[in-house]
C-alpha positions in Angstrom: -6.2 18.0 -17.8 -9.0 18.5 -15.4 -9.8 15.7 -13.0 -12.2 13.2 -14.4 -13.8 12.3 -11.1 -17.3 13.4 -10.2 -16.6 13.5 -6.4 -14.2 16.1 -5.2 -11.0 14.6 -3.9 -7.6 15.7 -2.5 -6.4 15.8 -6.1 -9.0 18.4 -7.0 -7.9 20.5 -4.1 -4.4 20.9 -5.8 -6.2 22.8 -8.6 -3.8 21.4 -11.3 -4.3 22.1 -14.9 -2.3 19.0 -15.8 -2.0 15.4 -14.6 -0.4 15.0 -11.2 3.3 14.3 -11.4 5.3 12.7 -8.5 9.0 12.5 -9.1 12.3 11.9 -7.4 14.9 9.2 -6.9 14.2 5.6 -6.3 16.3 5.9 -3.1 17.5 8.8 -1.0 21.2 8.2 -1.1 22.9 11.3 0.4 21.6 14.7 1.5 23.5 16.3 -1.4 21.9 13.9 -3.9 18.3 14.5 -2.6 18.6 18.3 -2.6 20.3 18.5 -6.0 17.5 16.5 -7.6 14.8 18.5 -5.8 16.2 21.8 -6.9 16.3 20.5 -10.5 12.6 19.6 -10.2 11.7 22.9 -8.6 9.5 25.2 -10.7 8.4 22.3 -13.0 5.0 20.5 -13.1 6.2 18.1 -10.4 3.8 18.5 -7.4 5.4 15.9 -5.0 9.0 15.0 -4.5 9.4 11.3 -3.8 12.3 9.4 -2.3 12.6 5.9 -0.9 13.8 6.0 2.7 13.3 2.4 3.6 13.8 0.0 0.6 12.3 -3.5 0.7 14.9 -5.6 -1.1 14.6 -9.1 -2.4 17.8 -10.4 -0.9 19.8 -9.3 2.2 23.0 -7.4 1.6 21.5 -5.1 -1.0 21.0 -1.3 -0.3 18.0 -1.1 2.0 17.8 2.7 2.3 19.3 5.3 4.6 16.4 5.0 7.1 15.0 7.8 9.3 18.0 10.1 8.5 16.5 10.6 5.0 13.4 12.1 6.5 15.4 15.1 7.6 16.6 15.5 4.0 12.9 15.5 2.9 12.2 18.3 5.4 15.0 20.3 3.8 13.6 19.7 0.4 10.3 21.2 1.5 12.0 24.1 3.2 14.2 25.0 0.3 12.0 24.2 -2.7 8.4 24.5 -1.4 7.6 21.1 -2.9 5.5 18.6 -1.0 7.2 15.3 -0.1 6.3 11.7 -0.1 7.9 8.3 0.7 7.0 4.6 1.2 5.9 3.2 4.5 5.8 -0.5 5.4 5.0 -0.7 9.1 3.7 1.4 12.0 7.1 2.7 13.0 7.6 4.1 9.5 4.3 5.8 9.7 5.1 7.4 13.0 8.4 8.7 11.8 7.1 10.0 8.5 4.2 11.8 10.2 6.6 13.4 12.7 8.8 14.7 9.9 5.7 16.2 8.1 5.8 14.0 5.0 2.8 15.0 3.0 2.0 11.8 1.1 2.7 8.2 2.0 2.5 5.3 -0.3 2.3 1.6 0.5 4.3 -0.7 -1.7 3.4 -3.8 -3.7 5.1 -6.1 -1.2 3.0 -4.7 1.6 -0.3 -4.7 -0.2 -0.1 -8.5 -0.6 -0.5 -9.0 3.2 -3.8 -8.2 4.9 -1.9 -8.3 8.2 0.5 -5.5 7.1 -2.3 -3.5 5.6 -4.3 -3.7 8.8 -1.2 -2.6 10.8 -0.8 0.3 8.5 -4.5 1.2 8.6 -4.4 1.2 12.5 -1.3 3.4 12.5 -2.7 5.8 10.0 -6.2 5.9 11.5 -7.8 9.3 11.2 -4.8 10.9 9.5 -5.3 13.7 7.0 -2.2 12.6 5.1 -2.7 11.4 1.5 -2.2 7.6 1.3 -1.7 5.8 -2.0 -1.7 2.0 -2.3 0.3 0.3 -5.0 -1.2 -2.8 -6.6 0.0 -6.1 -5.1 2.8 -8.0 -6.7 0.5 -10.5 -8.2 -2.6 -9.6 -10.4 -5.1 -9.9 -7.6 -7.7 -7.1 -7.9 -9.5 -8.2 -4.7 -6.3 -7.9 -2.7 -5.7 -4.4 -4.0 -9.2 -3.3 -3.3 -9.2 -5.0 0.1 -6.1 -3.0 1.2 -7.8 0.2 0.3 -11.0 -0.7 2.0 -9.0 -1.4 5.2 -7.6 2.1 5.1 -11.0 3.6 4.3 -12.5 1.7 7.3 -9.8 3.3 9.5 -11.2 6.7 8.6 -8.5 7.7 6.1 -10.2 10.0 3.6 -7.4 11.1 1.3 -6.9 7.9 -0.6 -5.6 6.9 -4.0 -4.0 4.0 -5.9 -0.8 3.4 -7.8 -0.6 1.0 -10.7 3.0 -0.3 -10.9 2.4 -3.5 -12.9 2.5 -7.2 -11.9 5.2 -9.8 -11.5 5.4 -12.8 -13.8 7.6 -15.8 -14.4 7.4 -15.2 -18.1 10.1 -13.2 -19.9 8.6 -10.1 -21.4 9.8 -6.6 -22.3 8.4 -5.3 -19.1 9.9 -5.6 -15.6 6.3 -5.9 -14.3 3.5 -6.6 -16.8 1.0 -3.7 -16.9 -2.1 -5.9 -17.1 -4.0 -2.7 -18.2 -7.3 -4.5 -18.0 -7.0 -4.7 -14.2 -6.3 -1.0 -13.9 -9.3 -0.4 -16.1 -11.4 -2.6 -13.9 -10.1 -0.8 -10.8 -11.3 2.5 -12.3 -14.7 0.9 -13.0 -14.9 -0.2 -9.3 -13.6 3.1 -7.8 -14.3 5.8 -10.3 -13.8 8.5 -7.7 -10.5 7.3 -6.4 -7.4 9.0 -8.0 -5.3 6.5 -9.9 -1.6 7.1 -10.5 0.7 5.2 -12.9 4.2 4.1 -12.0 5.9 3.6 -15.4 9.4 3.2 -13.8 8.5 -0.1 -12.1 6.4 -1.3 -15.0 9.2 -0.9 -17.5 12.4 -1.3 -15.6 13.9 0.5 -18.6 14.1 4.3 -19.0 13.7 4.0 -22.8 10.2 2.7 -22.3 8.9 5.1 -19.7 7.5 7.6 -22.1 5.3 5.1 -24.0 3.8 3.7 -20.8 3.1 7.2 -19.5 1.3 8.0 -22.7 -0.8 4.8 -22.5 -1.7 5.6 -18.9 -2.8 9.1 -19.9 -4.8 7.7 -22.8 -6.5 5.4 -20.3 -7.5 8.4 -18.2 -5.1 7.9 -15.3 -4.9 10.9 -13.0 -1.1 11.2 -12.8 2.3 9.7 -12.9 5.0 8.7 -10.5 8.4 8.7 -12.3 11.7 7.8 -10.7 14.2 10.6 -11.4 17.9 10.9 -10.7 20.6 13.4 -12.0 23.0 10.5 -12.6 20.7 7.5 -13.2 23.5 5.0 -14.3 25.2 5.4 -10.9 22.0 5.3 -8.8 22.2 3.0 -5.8 19.0 1.2 -6.7 17.0 0.6 -9.9 19.4 2.5 -12.0 18.1 1.3 -15.4 14.6 2.7 -14.9 15.4 6.2 -13.7 15.4 9.2 -16.0 17.1 12.6 -15.5 15.1 15.7 -14.4 15.8 17.2 -17.9 14.4 14.1 -19.6 11.3 14.3 -17.3 10.6 17.9 -18.1 10.9 17.2 -21.9 8.6 14.1 -21.4 6.0 16.3 -19.7 6.1 18.6 -22.7 5.8 15.8 -25.2 3.1 13.8 -23.6 -0.3 14.4 -25.3 -3.1 15.5 -23.0 -6.6 15.7 -24.6 -8.5 19.0 -23.9 -12.0 18.8 -22.5 -13.1 22.3 -23.0 -15.4 21.8 -26.0 -17.6 19.0 -27.4 -15.2 18.2 -30.2 -12.3 17.9 -27.8 -14.3 15.7 -25.5 -15.2 13.4 -28.4 -11.6 13.1 -29.4 -10.6 12.5 -25.7 -13.3 9.7 -25.3 -12.4 8.2 -28.6 -8.7 8.1 -27.7 -9.5 6.4 -24.4 -11.6 3.7 -26.1 -9.0 3.1 -28.8 -6.3 2.8 -26.1 -8.4 0.1 -24.4 -8.8 -1.7 -27.7 -5.0 -1.6 -28.2 -4.5 -3.1 -24.8 -7.0 -6.0 -25.5 -5.5 -6.5 -29.0 -2.1 -7.0 -27.4 -3.5 -9.5 -25.0 -5.2 -11.4 -27.8 -1.8 -11.7 -29.6 -0.1 -12.9 -26.4 -2.8 -15.5 -25.8 -2.7 -16.7 -29.4 1.1 -17.1 -29.2 0.7 -19.1 -25.9 -1.9 -21.3 -27.7 0.5 -22.0 -30.5 3.2 -23.0 -28.0 0.8 -25.6 -26.6 0.1 -26.7 -30.2 3.9 -27.2 -30.6 3.9 -29.4 -27.5 1.0 -31.5 -28.9 3.0 -31.8 -32.1 6.0 -33.2 -30.3 3.8 -35.7 -28.4 2.0 -36.9 -31.6 5.4 -37.2 -33.4 6.7 -39.4 -30.6 3.7 -41.8 -30.9 3.3 -41.5 -34.7 -0.2 -40.0 -34.3 -2.0 -38.0 -37.1 -2.1 -34.3 -36.8 -5.8 -33.8 -37.6 -8.2 -35.1 -35.0 -11.6 -34.4 -36.5 -13.7 -35.5 -33.5 -11.7 -33.2 -31.1 -11.9 -30.3 -33.6 -15.7 -30.6 -34.0 -16.1 -30.7 -30.2 -14.0 -27.5 -29.8 -15.9 -25.7 -32.5 -19.3 -26.5 -31.2 -18.3 -25.5 -27.7 -16.8 -22.2 -28.9 -19.9 -21.3 -30.9 -22.1 -21.7 -27.8 -19.8 -19.7 -25.6 -19.5 -17.0 -28.3 -23.3 -16.7 -28.5 -23.4 -16.3 -24.7 -21.0 -13.4 -25.1 -22.9 -11.7 -27.9 -20.6 -13.0 -30.7 -22.1 -14.2 -33.9 -21.7 -17.8 -35.0 -20.2 -16.7 -38.3 -17.5 -14.7 -36.5 -16.6 -17.6 -34.2 -16.4 -20.1 -37.0 -14.1 -17.9 -39.0 -11.9 -17.1 -36.0 -11.5 -20.6 -34.8 -11.1 -22.1 -38.2 -8.1 -19.7 -38.7 -6.8 -20.6 -35.2 -7.2 -24.3 -36.0 -5.4 -24.0 -39.2 -2.5 -22.2 -37.6 -2.3 -24.9 -34.9 -2.2 -27.6 -37.6 0.6 -25.7 -39.4 2.6 -25.6 -36.1 2.1 -29.3 -35.5 3.0 -30.2 -39.0 6.2 -28.1 -38.8 7.2 -29.9 -35.6 6.5 -33.4 -37.1 8.4 -32.6 -40.3 11.2 -30.9 -38.5 
């Protein structure tokens, strides 16, 4: 897939005929482990070998990475396989060591992006570098914080920039480790159409069985590449074992992923249509989630009404809601007929939920 951006970037300079792939273990564990994985990824479509050297952990006592020693292993990876290397940096000392060991690409993690102080420290340490620097989205779904971090790096004279979408934390229990919130990634693309955007399906899913589907969605949404955690023995990995896949599985996944051709008008049409449909699928899923949350609130109302022996139907309240929604719908270009049908159906489902609670 050719790069979709109009402005030439570091990604175009790679002259790839497929999306960028960054792969390697969540953590560098031993020299043998790092080199074994790297050699299994050699001569594939993987352009950058990744490995976490310093690992920010939620609680002390967990494996926090091998530290600077792992940078020597990355140097051996480059010497023996010819692959470019990359790792995460979280402070000025990390940056200095990574640059000294000729790491090609540095990424800034979600826990760092949340702090303007950390981002400014990193921007100052990286000022003027020709290294590629990718910024992961912050832990919480805050687009301004994400963009602000990238702007700090840009203001420091860093030209080779990009972003990594790794999903967002939530207190709600979902099938994802970090909810994709695809609409924020789409909005990011709209704000920075010339900035390469990479998807991290490993951290989004937390589950190797879901990695392929998230990769496909990302490519359907015109992402520029993927960062996939890869380990020859995932179940025994020292960190994030459940989300890592084997090099063999990665190679097969790269074969199976569907990439739309853009070499002729018909292919471009299908590609654009696929992108739009993928966006609709994302929004439709959000609509279902929001409706489910609304019905949970309706259940709570049912419990409250039951405790006070209050009737389910409150006509005055219903008419107020309907009138307000019609006006808001018109402001958004939605017809009154559509709003009436939609909210009458929602209202009826809410009544059904409340009646079920009261009768239960």
